[in-house]
N, CA, C and O atoms as a GROMACS GRO file, in nm:
protein
  468
    1MET      N    1   3.986   1.141   3.779
    1MET     CA    2   3.936   1.210   3.681
    1MET      C    3   4.052   1.264   3.593
    1MET      O    4   4.048   1.260   3.470
    2LYS      N    5   4.166   1.322   3.674
    2LYS     CA    6   4.291   1.369   3.581
    2LYS      C    7   4.322   1.252   3.505
    2LYS      O    8   4.330   1.260   3.382
    3LYS      N    9   4.339   1.147   3.563
    3LYS     CA   10   4.408   1.040   3.456
    3LYS      C   11   4.337   1.028   3.358
    3LYS      O   12   4.394   1.030   3.249
    4ILE      N   13   4.197   1.013   3.363
    4ILE     CA   14   4.102   0.992   3.216
    4ILE      C   15   4.135   1.116   3.111
    4ILE      O   16   4.110   1.101   2.992
    5LYS      N   17   4.190   1.232   3.159
    5LYS     CA   18   4.191   1.351   3.102
    5LYS      C   19   4.330   1.335   3.023
    5LYS      O   20   4.335   1.360   2.903
    6GLU      N   21   4.455   1.287   3.102
    6GLU     CA   22   4.555   1.272   3.074
    6GLU      C   23   4.566   1.165   2.937
    6GLU      O   24   4.601   1.195   2.823
    7THR      N   25   4.526   1.043   2.985
    7THR     CA   26   4.475   0.940   2.898
    7THR      C   27   4.409   0.998   2.745
    7THR      O   28   4.455   0.961   2.637
    8ILE      N   29   4.318   1.074   2.756
    8ILE     CA   30   4.243   1.135   2.617
    8ILE      C   31   4.342   1.192   2.560
    8ILE      O   32   4.390   1.148   2.456
    9LYS      N   33   4.388   1.297   2.621
    9LYS     CA   34   4.512   1.396   2.575
    9LYS      C   35   4.610   1.302   2.476
    9LYS      O   36   4.629   1.309   2.355
   10ALA      N   37   4.667   1.205   2.583
   10ALA     CA   38   4.763   1.153   2.495
   10ALA      C   39   4.724   1.052   2.382
   10ALA      O   40   4.809   1.005   2.307
   11PHE      N   41   4.572   1.015   2.371
   11PHE     CA   42   4.555   0.950   2.298
   11PHE      C   43   4.503   1.064   2.160
   11PHE      O   44   4.508   1.014   2.048
   12LEU      N   45   4.468   1.171   2.167
   12LEU     CA   46   4.468   1.280   2.091
   12LEU      C   47   4.601   1.334   2.027
   12LEU      O   48   4.610   1.411   1.931
   13ALA      N   49   4.695   1.278   2.097
   13ALA     CA   50   4.864   1.367   2.075
   13ALA      C   51   4.887   1.263   1.937
   13ALA      O   52   4.940   1.304   1.834
   14ILE      N   53   4.837   1.125   1.954
   14ILE     CA   54   4.874   1.076   1.835
   14ILE      C   55   4.851   1.105   1.672
   14ILE      O   56   4.737   1.122   1.627
   15PRO      N   57   4.921   1.107   1.622
   15PRO     CA   58   4.922   1.211   1.446
   15PRO      C   59   4.787   1.117   1.387
   15PRO      O   60   4.769   0.997   1.409
   16PHE      N   61   4.714   1.195   1.319
   16PHE     CA   62   4.625   1.154   1.225
   16PHE      C   63   4.477   1.090   1.337
   16PHE      O   64   4.367   1.067   1.289
   17VAL      N   65   4.507   1.074   1.480
   17VAL     CA   66   4.396   1.039   1.531
   17VAL      C   67   4.280   1.129   1.543
   17VAL      O   68   4.164   1.086   1.547
   18LYS      N   69   4.312   1.260   1.549
   18LYS     CA   70   4.214   1.377   1.518
   18LYS      C   71   4.126   1.379   1.440
   18LYS      O   72   4.007   1.404   1.463
   19TYR      N   73   4.185   1.348   1.321
   19TYR     CA   74   4.100   1.355   1.159
   19TYR      C   75   4.010   1.240   1.186
   19TYR      O   76   3.890   1.261   1.169
   20GLY      N   77   4.061   1.077   1.238
   20GLY     CA   78   4.003   1.006   1.240
   20GLY      C   79   3.825   1.009   1.313
   20GLY      O   80   3.714   0.972   1.276
   21VAL      N   81   3.888   1.080   1.442
   21VAL     CA   82   3.784   1.090   1.511
   21VAL      C   83   3.669   1.191   1.464
   21VAL      O   84   3.547   1.179   1.477
   22VAL      N   85   3.744   1.294   1.406
   22VAL     CA   86   3.640   1.418   1.324
   22VAL      C   87   3.577   1.299   1.195
   22VAL      O   88   3.462   1.260   1.214
   23LEU      N   89   3.637   1.256   1.095
   23LEU     CA   90   3.581   1.132   1.034
   23LEU      C   91   3.477   1.057   1.080
   23LEU      O   92   3.366   1.041   1.028
   24VAL      N   93   3.518   1.016   1.174
   24VAL     CA   94   3.398   0.909   1.192
   24VAL      C   95   3.267   0.983   1.283
   24VAL      O   96   3.163   0.917   1.285
   25ILE      N   97   3.267   1.100   1.348
   25ILE     CA   98   3.177   1.178   1.358
   25ILE      C   99   3.096   1.224   1.288
   25ILE      O  100   2.977   1.240   1.313
   26GLY      N  101   3.173   1.257   1.162
   26GLY     CA  102   3.139   1.340   1.019
   26GLY      C  103   3.009   1.225   0.945
   26GLY      O  104   2.898   1.253   0.898
   27VAL      N  105   3.081   1.090   0.961
   27VAL     CA  106   2.997   0.960   0.899
   27VAL      C  107   2.884   0.956   0.963
   27VAL      O  108   2.776   0.991   0.914
   28VAL      N  109   2.904   0.906   1.094
   28VAL     CA  110   2.761   0.932   1.134
   28VAL      C  111   2.666   1.028   1.153
   28VAL      O  112   2.553   1.003   1.194
   29LEU      N  113   2.711   1.151   1.123
   29LEU     CA  114   2.609   1.270   1.108
   29LEU      C  115   2.532   1.275   0.993
   29LEU      O  116   2.413   1.306   0.985
   30ILE      N  117   2.664   1.219   0.844
   30ILE     CA  118   2.588   1.250   0.746
   30ILE      C  119   2.496   1.117   0.714
   30ILE      O  120   2.389   1.108   0.654
   31GLY      N  121   2.570   1.028   0.770
   31GLY     CA  122   2.477   0.882   0.759
   31GLY      C  123   2.362   0.828   0.834
   31GLY      O  124   2.310   0.719   0.814
   32PHE      N  125   2.323   0.929   0.934
   32PHE     CA  126   2.226   0.839   1.004
   32PHE      C  127   2.148   0.985   1.057
   32PHE      O  128   2.028   0.984   1.031
   33VAL      N  129   2.187   1.088   1.114
   33VAL     CA  130   2.167   1.228   1.171
   33VAL      C  131   2.079   1.308   1.081
   33VAL      O  132   2.115   1.319   0.964
   34GLY      N  133   1.981   1.360   1.115
   34GLY     CA  134   1.943   1.478   1.041
   34GLY      C  135   1.834   1.454   0.922
   34GLY      O  136   1.825   1.336   0.888
   35SER      N  137   1.777   1.516   0.876
   35SER     CA  138   1.672   1.492   0.727
   35SER      C  139   1.711   1.470   0.649
   35SER      O  140   1.643   1.388   0.588
   36ASN      N  141   1.851   1.516   0.568
   36ASN     CA  142   1.921   1.490   0.477
   36ASN      C  143   2.010   1.377   0.478
   36ASN      O  144   2.111   1.391   0.409
   37SER      N  145   1.993   1.242   0.554
   37SER     CA  146   2.087   1.171   0.608
   37SER      C  147   2.065   1.104   0.465
   37SER      O  148   1.999   1.140   0.367
   38ILE      N  149   2.186   0.939   0.501
   38ILE     CA  150   2.187   0.895   0.382
   38ILE      C  151   2.078   0.775   0.410
   38ILE      O  152   2.025   0.706   0.323
   39TRP      N  153   2.060   0.768   0.528
   39TRP     CA  154   1.944   0.684   0.575
   39TRP      C  155   1.804   0.738   0.518
   39TRP      O  156   1.725   0.667   0.455
   40GLY      N  157   1.787   0.866   0.547
   40GLY     CA  158   1.670   0.921   0.505
   40GLY      C  159   1.629   0.919   0.359
   40GLY      O  160   1.513   0.901   0.323
   41HIS      N  161   1.739   0.941   0.271
   41HIS     CA  162   1.750   0.891   0.112
   41HIS      C  163   1.694   0.773   0.096
   41HIS      O  164   1.590   0.763   0.032
   42PHE      N  165   1.755   0.666   0.152
   42PHE     CA  166   1.744   0.545   0.125
   42PHE      C  167   1.580   0.516   0.168
   42PHE      O  168   1.533   0.436   0.089
   43ARG      N  169   1.508   0.548   0.244
   43ARG     CA  170   1.394   0.546   0.304
   43ARG      C  171   1.308   0.595   0.166
   43ARG      O  172   1.237   0.521   0.097
   44ASN      N  173   1.336   0.763   0.139
   44ASN     CA  174   1.272   0.820   0.026
   44ASN      C  175   1.246   0.738  -0.082
   44ASN      O  176   1.139   0.709  -0.135
   45LYS      N  177   1.385   0.697  -0.115
   45LYS     CA  178   1.381   0.610  -0.263
   45LYS      C  179   1.303   0.489  -0.233
   45LYS      O  180   1.258   0.450  -0.341
   46MET      N  181   1.269   0.417  -0.146
   46MET     CA  182   1.175   0.300  -0.101
   46MET      C  183   1.026   0.354  -0.128
   46MET      O  184   0.952   0.300  -0.211
   47ARG      N  185   0.996   0.444  -0.064
   47ARG     CA  186   0.906   0.540  -0.068
   47ARG      C  187   0.818   0.574  -0.210
   47ARG      O  188   0.698   0.564  -0.235
   48ILE      N  189   0.941   0.620  -0.296
   48ILE     CA  190   0.903   0.628  -0.435
   48ILE      C  191   0.876   0.512  -0.490
   48ILE      O  192   0.771   0.518  -0.554
   49SER      N  193   0.934   0.391  -0.492
   49SER     CA  194   0.938   0.282  -0.598
   49SER      C  195   0.771   0.208  -0.520
   49SER      O  196   0.698   0.130  -0.582
   50GLU      N  197   0.752   0.238  -0.430
   50GLU     CA  198   0.636   0.184  -0.357
   50GLU      C  199   0.496   0.264  -0.436
   50GLU      O  200   0.393   0.202  -0.465
   51LEU      N  201   0.516   0.406  -0.459
   51LEU     CA  202   0.455   0.477  -0.515
   51LEU      C  203   0.420   0.463  -0.673
   51LEU      O  204   0.313   0.482  -0.732
   52LYS      N  205   0.540   0.426  -0.719
   52LYS     CA  206   0.531   0.392  -0.858
   52LYS      C  207   0.445   0.297  -0.885
   52LYS      O  208   0.360   0.301  -0.975
   53ASP      N  209   0.470   0.183  -0.783
   53ASP     CA  210   0.375   0.058  -0.802
   53ASP      C  211   0.249   0.102  -0.794
   53ASP      O  212   0.173   0.068  -0.885
   54GLU      N  213   0.203   0.175  -0.700
   54GLU     CA  214   0.073   0.218  -0.684
   54GLU      C  215   0.030   0.290  -0.787
   54GLU      O  216  -0.090   0.274  -0.810
   55ILE      N  217   0.093   0.371  -0.866
   55ILE     CA  218   0.071   0.495  -0.987
   55ILE      C  219   0.060   0.362  -1.085
   55ILE      O  220  -0.019   0.390  -1.175
   56GLU      N  221   0.099   0.259  -1.097
   56GLU     CA  222   0.088   0.138  -1.233
   56GLU      C  223  -0.038   0.074  -1.199
   56GLU      O  224  -0.121   0.048  -1.286
   57HIS      N  225  -0.053   0.050  -1.087
   57HIS     CA  226  -0.169  -0.012  -1.051
   57HIS      C  227  -0.303   0.056  -1.089
   57HIS      O  228  -0.396   0.003  -1.150
   58TYR      N  229  -0.297   0.176  -1.043
   58TYR     CA  230  -0.414   0.247  -1.052
   58TYR      C  231  -0.436   0.309  -1.219
   58TYR      O  232  -0.542   0.351  -1.266
   59GLU      N  233  -0.310   0.300  -1.285
   59GLU     CA  234  -0.333   0.340  -1.432
   59GLU      C  235  -0.407   0.215  -1.505
   59GLU      O  236  -0.498   0.223  -1.587
   60GLY      N  237  -0.354   0.113  -1.461
   60GLY     CA  238  -0.415  -0.030  -1.507
   60GLY      C  239  -0.590   0.007  -1.482
   60GLY      O  240  -0.674   0.004  -1.572
   61GLU      N  241  -0.611   0.033  -1.375
   61GLU     CA  242  -0.740   0.013  -1.332
   61GLU      C  243  -0.826   0.121  -1.434
   61GLU      O  244  -0.934   0.090  -1.485
   62TYR      N  245  -0.751   0.263  -1.457
   62TYR     CA  246  -0.844   0.363  -1.514
   62TYR      C  247  -0.839   0.344  -1.680
   62TYR      O  248  -0.911   0.402  -1.761
   63ARG      N  249  -0.730   0.245  -1.708
   63ARG     CA  250  -0.756   0.211  -1.882
   63ARG      C  251  -0.843   0.118  -1.885
   63ARG      O  252  -0.909   0.102  -1.988
   64ARG      N  253  -0.864   0.028  -1.759
   64ARG     CA  254  -0.941  -0.073  -1.795
   64ARG      C  255  -1.096  -0.003  -1.775
   64ARG      O  256  -1.173  -0.051  -1.858
   65ASP      N  257  -1.170   0.113  -1.674
   65ASP     CA  258  -1.254   0.158  -1.648
   65ASP      C  259  -1.285   0.248  -1.768
   65ASP      O  260  -1.401   0.285  -1.782
   66GLN      N  261  -1.190   0.288  -1.855
   66GLN     CA  262  -1.198   0.375  -1.970
   66GLN      C  263  -1.250   0.293  -2.102
   66GLN      O  264  -1.325   0.352  -2.180
   67THR      N  265  -1.212   0.162  -2.126
   67THR     CA  266  -1.253   0.100  -2.194
   67THR      C  267  -1.362   0.031  -2.178
   67THR      O  268  -1.403  -0.018  -2.283
   68GLN      N  269  -1.443   0.002  -2.055
   68GLN     CA  270  -1.551  -0.002  -2.002
   68GLN      C  271  -1.643   0.109  -2.038
   68GLN      O  272  -1.748   0.089  -2.098
   69ILE      N  273  -1.602   0.221  -2.002
   69ILE     CA  274  -1.695   0.352  -2.063
   69ILE      C  275  -1.707   0.376  -2.177
   69ILE      O  276  -1.794   0.457  -2.210
   70HIS      N  277  -1.628   0.316  -2.274
   70HIS     CA  278  -1.644   0.317  -2.406
   70HIS      C  279  -1.719   0.261  -2.482
   70HIS      O  280  -1.783   0.308  -2.576
   71GLN      N  281  -1.713   0.134  -2.434
   71GLN     CA  282  -1.827   0.019  -2.476
   71GLN      C  283  -1.933   0.036  -2.432
   71GLN      O  284  -2.027   0.001  -2.503
   72LEU      N  285  -1.966   0.103  -2.285
   72LEU     CA  286  -2.112   0.128  -2.261
   72LEU      C  287  -2.170   0.248  -2.349
   72LEU      O  288  -2.287   0.266  -2.380
   73GLN      N  289  -2.059   0.326  -2.380
   73GLN     CA  290  -2.113   0.449  -2.482
   73GLN      C  291  -2.177   0.394  -2.586
   73GLN      O  292  -2.294   0.414  -2.619
   74SER      N  293  -2.093   0.322  -2.639
   74SER     CA  294  -2.106   0.267  -2.817
   74SER      C  295  -2.176   0.159  -2.847
   74SER      O  296  -2.226   0.142  -2.958
   75ASN      N  297  -2.187   0.069  -2.740
   75ASN     CA  298  -2.288  -0.041  -2.771
   75ASN      C  299  -2.386  -0.093  -2.646
   75ASN      O  300  -2.349  -0.136  -2.537
   76THR      N  301  -2.533  -0.073  -2.702
   76THR     CA  302  -2.615  -0.072  -2.615
   76THR      C  303  -2.636  -0.225  -2.545
   76THR      O  304  -2.708  -0.235  -2.445
   77LYS      N  305  -2.588  -0.310  -2.586
   77LYS     CA  306  -2.572  -0.442  -2.560
   77LYS      C  307  -2.470  -0.460  -2.427
   77LYS      O  308  -2.489  -0.540  -2.336
   78ALA      N  309  -2.378  -0.384  -2.437
   78ALA     CA  310  -2.288  -0.407  -2.328
   78ALA      C  311  -2.354  -0.309  -2.198
   78ALA      O  312  -2.320  -0.348  -2.086
   79MET      N  313  -2.435  -0.200  -2.202
   79MET     CA  314  -2.514  -0.141  -2.106
   79MET      C  315  -2.603  -0.227  -2.085
   79MET      O  316  -2.628  -0.235  -1.965
   80GLU      N  317  -2.658  -0.290  -2.143
   80GLU     CA  318  -2.767  -0.428  -2.082
   80GLU      C  319  -2.695  -0.504  -1.973
   80GLU      O  320  -2.727  -0.503  -1.854
   81LYS      N  321  -2.603  -0.566  -2.023
   81LYS     CA  322  -2.516  -0.635  -1.938
   81LYS      C  323  -2.479  -0.608  -1.851
   81LYS      O  324  -2.476  -0.685  -1.756
   82VAL      N  325  -2.426  -0.459  -1.845
   82VAL     CA  326  -2.380  -0.412  -1.727
   82VAL      C  327  -2.507  -0.410  -1.597
   82VAL      O  328  -2.497  -0.442  -1.479
   83ALA      N  329  -2.634  -0.354  -1.684
   83ALA     CA  330  -2.729  -0.305  -1.561
   83ALA      C  331  -2.780  -0.452  -1.544
   83ALA      O  332  -2.817  -0.457  -1.427
   84ARG      N  333  -2.800  -0.576  -1.603
   84ARG     CA  334  -2.824  -0.707  -1.543
   84ARG      C  335  -2.740  -0.748  -1.431
   84ARG      O  336  -2.777  -0.788  -1.320
   85GLU      N  337  -2.582  -0.728  -1.493
   85GLU     CA  338  -2.496  -0.785  -1.376
   85GLU      C  339  -2.537  -0.748  -1.268
   85GLU      O  340  -2.612  -0.815  -1.196
   86ARG      N  341  -2.479  -0.597  -1.232
   86ARG     CA  342  -2.428  -0.518  -1.103
   86ARG      C  343  -2.612  -0.472  -1.066
   86ARG      O  344  -2.644  -0.485  -0.948
   87PHE      N  345  -2.689  -0.437  -1.136
   87PHE     CA  346  -2.783  -0.378  -1.075
   87PHE      C  347  -2.929  -0.497  -1.080
   87PHE      O  348  -3.044  -0.454  -1.067
   88PHE      N  349  -2.905  -0.625  -1.097
   88PHE     CA  350  -3.001  -0.720  -1.118
   88PHE      C  351  -3.124  -0.640  -1.196
   88PHE      O  352  -3.232  -0.655  -1.139
   89MET      N  353  -3.128  -0.565  -1.305
   89MET     CA  354  -3.248  -0.551  -1.389
   89MET      C  355  -3.266  -0.640  -1.471
   89MET      O  356  -3.180  -0.704  -1.531
   90LYS      N  357  -3.383  -0.648  -1.477
   90LYS     CA  358  -3.466  -0.769  -1.589
   90LYS      C  359  -3.548  -0.685  -1.644
   90LYS      O  360  -3.575  -0.571  -1.604
   91THR      N  361  -3.601  -0.757  -1.764
   91THR     CA  362  -3.685  -0.743  -1.848
   91THR      C  363  -3.831  -0.817  -1.745
   91THR      O  364  -3.824  -0.864  -1.632
   92ASP      N  365  -3.958  -0.803  -1.837
   92ASP     CA  366  -4.065  -0.810  -1.764
   92ASP      C  367  -4.108  -0.958  -1.769
   92ASP      O  368  -4.182  -0.995  -1.677
   93GLU      N  369  -4.068  -1.062  -1.877
   93GLU     CA  370  -4.082  -1.182  -1.878
   93GLU      C  371  -3.967  -1.271  -1.772
   93GLU      O  372  -3.998  -1.386  -1.740
   94GLU      N  373  -3.853  -1.221  -1.726
   94GLU     CA  374  -3.759  -1.281  -1.663
   94GLU      C  375  -3.791  -1.271  -1.498
   94GLU      O  376  -3.862  -1.198  -1.429
   95ASP      N  377  -3.709  -1.377  -1.475
   95ASP     CA  378  -3.695  -1.374  -1.309
   95ASP      C  379  -3.574  -1.390  -1.257
   95ASP      O  380  -3.512  -1.478  -1.317
   96ILE      N  381  -3.513  -1.339  -1.166
   96ILE     CA  382  -3.386  -1.338  -1.113
   96ILE      C  383  -3.363  -1.431  -1.007
   96ILE      O  384  -3.449  -1.444  -0.920
   97PHE      N  385  -3.249  -1.504  -1.006
   97PHE     CA  386  -3.203  -1.588  -0.858
   97PHE      C  387  -3.077  -1.523  -0.821
   97PHE      O  388  -2.986  -1.502  -0.902
   98VAL      N  389  -3.072  -1.492  -0.702
   98VAL     CA  390  -2.935  -1.445  -0.641
   98VAL      C  391  -2.873  -1.550  -0.566
   98VAL      O  392  -2.928  -1.586  -0.463
   99LEU      N  393  -2.767  -1.605  -0.604
   99LEU     CA  394  -2.718  -1.735  -0.545
   99LEU      C  395  -2.622  -1.660  -0.427
   99LEU      O  396  -2.584  -1.544  -0.445
  100SER      N  397  -2.580  -1.743  -0.293
  100SER     CA  398  -2.533  -1.656  -0.227
  100SER      C  399  -2.428  -1.784  -0.188
  100SER      O  400  -2.448  -1.893  -0.241
  101ASP      N  401  -2.328  -1.767  -0.104
  101ASP     CA  402  -2.228  -1.881  -0.041
  101ASP      C  403  -2.257  -1.845   0.112
  101ASP      O  404  -2.195  -1.911   0.196
  102ASP      N  405  -2.330  -1.763   0.148
  102ASP     CA  406  -2.310  -1.743   0.302
  102ASP      C  407  -2.416  -1.857   0.378
  102ASP      O  408  -2.539  -1.852   0.382
  103GLN      N  409  -2.332  -1.952   0.432
  103GLN     CA  410  -2.408  -2.073   0.517
  103GLN      C  411  -2.489  -2.007   0.639
  103GLN      O  412  -2.592  -2.057   0.685
  104ARG      N  413  -2.439  -1.908   0.679
  104ARG     CA  414  -2.515  -1.870   0.820
  104ARG      C  415  -2.630  -1.799   0.765
  104ARG      O  416  -2.714  -1.806   0.855
  105GLU      N  417  -2.678  -1.739   0.673
  105GLU     CA  418  -2.768  -1.646   0.659
  105GLU      C  419  -2.865  -1.763   0.614
  105GLU      O  420  -2.976  -1.761   0.667
  106PHE      N  421  -2.837  -1.878   0.511
  106PHE     CA  422  -2.901  -1.984   0.517
  106PHE      C  423  -2.961  -2.069   0.645
  106PHE      O  424  -3.065  -2.133   0.661
  107GLN      N  425  -2.875  -2.046   0.709
  107GLN     CA  426  -2.912  -2.152   0.848
  107GLN      C  427  -3.012  -2.042   0.930
  107GLN      O  428  -3.089  -2.094   1.011
  108GLN      N  429  -3.018  -1.919   0.920
  108GLN     CA  430  -3.099  -1.848   0.979
  108GLN      C  431  -3.233  -1.826   0.937
  108GLN      O  432  -3.325  -1.815   1.017
  109LYS      N  433  -3.246  -1.820   0.812
  109LYS     CA  434  -3.321  -1.854   0.727
  109LYS      C  435  -3.440  -1.951   0.787
  109LYS      O  436  -3.553  -1.926   0.830
  110ASN      N  437  -3.363  -2.073   0.770
  110ASN     CA  438  -3.418  -2.222   0.813
  110ASN      C  439  -3.476  -2.250   0.936
  110ASN      O  440  -3.576  -2.319   0.956
  111SER      N  441  -3.391  -2.179   1.034
  111SER     CA  442  -3.445  -2.198   1.187
  111SER      C  443  -3.600  -2.099   1.216
  111SER      O  444  -3.673  -2.127   1.311
  112LYS      N  445  -3.631  -1.997   1.127
  112LYS     CA  446  -3.739  -1.897   1.154
  112LYS      C  447  -3.856  -1.988   1.063
  112LYS      O  448  -3.974  -1.982   1.098
  113ASP      N  449  -3.833  -2.038   0.992
  113ASP     CA  450  -3.936  -2.140   0.904
  113ASP      C  451  -3.973  -2.266   0.963
  113ASP      O  452  -4.073  -2.324   0.921
  114GLU      N  453  -3.906  -2.313   1.053
  114GLU     CA  454  -3.896  -2.431   1.121
  114GLU      C  455  -4.035  -2.401   1.214
  114GLU      O  456  -4.055  -2.288   1.260
  115THR      N  457  -4.140  -2.528   1.242
  115THR     CA  458  -4.249  -2.520   1.343
  115THR      C  459  -4.190  -2.622   1.423
  115THR      O  460  -4.108  -2.709   1.394
  116ILE      N  461  -4.262  -2.585   1.558
  116ILE     CA  462  -4.217  -2.701   1.676
  116ILE      C  463  -4.383  -2.761   1.700
  116ILE      O  464  -4.486  -2.698   1.724
  117GLU      N  465  -4.365  -2.871   1.688
  117GLU     CA  466  -4.452  -2.954   1.732
  117GLU      C  467  -4.470  -3.005   1.889
  117GLU      O  468  -4.559  -3.086   1.917
   0.00000   0.00000   0.00000
């Protein structure tokens, strides 16, 4: 143990080693430890860029929805189109057929309709 202490004292006795040790410890503390570290700033910048992309996405949706609202308020044909497409509304002389790509539902319906002889 005594030899280790002497080795450390001899190492620190070299000029400018103390400054190097303090510099390395300071860089580690500033760079990686604590809430205001450089690594924390890097993560925050990445999160900010993700949030900006998300804002652009939602602003595009907002603009699209606003134009659709404007069309619905100003054009009765557009309102009729939305009612027919989304809510399956129809006039009295029309029939609506809803087509599905779901094969499982189709197979279940067929198995109920079949009779066993």
